[in-house]
N, C-alpha and C positions, 0 to 999 in steps of 0.2 A: 504494500500500500504506500503510495506517495502522497504527501500532503504539501500544500503550498504555504511557505512562510510569509509572514507579513512583510511588506516593504519597509525599509528603513528610510529611504528617500523617495520623494514623490515621483521622480522620473525613472527610478530603478526598475529592473526586470524582476519578476517574481521568481524566487528560488524555490526548489522543491527538496524535500527531505523524506527519507524512508525510515521504517522502524529499525532496521539494522544500524543505520547511522546514528539514530537517537540512542540506541543501546550502547554503542561505542562511546558516545559522548558521556553518557551516565557512568560507564565504567571508569572513565578518566577523571571525571569531576565529582561524581557522587550525587549531585543534585543539579537541577538546571530549570530555568524558566524559558519556555518557548512561546513565541507569539505567532499565531497562524492567521492567514487571510480569511476574510469572511466568506470567500467563495468555496471553502471546504465544506463538505456536507457535515451536518451535525452528527449523522450516523457514523461517519468515519472517525470523527473525534471521540465519540463515545467508545468505539471499538479500540482506539488507541489507549484510552483510559483503562478499559478492561484488560487489555494486553499487559500493561505495566503493573496493574494491581495483581494479576496472576503471577507476575515475576517477583512480587513481594514489595513493590514500591508503593508509597502513598502518592496519590495523584489528585490534583485539584484543577478543575476546569471552570472557567468563567468567561463571560463576555465583558470586554472593556470598551466602553463608549468614549470616543475622543472628541466629539462635538455634541451639540444638542440635537442634531438630526438622528432619528431612530435608525437610519441606514448606515451610519458611520460607526462601525465597531470592528474589533478584531477579537480573536479568541486567545486567551492566556491559559497555558497549561504549565503548572508547576509540579515537577516530579521530584520527590524526595526519596 
């Protein structure tokens, strides 16, 4: 499964990440906060949460709104 990361800059291209890469990052750092683009399906993000909970991690998923517009949000996933 590939997920789209949130853009850091307005004109930047969307980068993708897969579960294997996330697992590798967690092995090196122990915990990490990831920000995902709103174009990812909620179903895929819930599957990501369940995958890492099965591996023994604590995972928190929430929507982060960055303006007053209801359509301006990203997903934040904190994996401990």
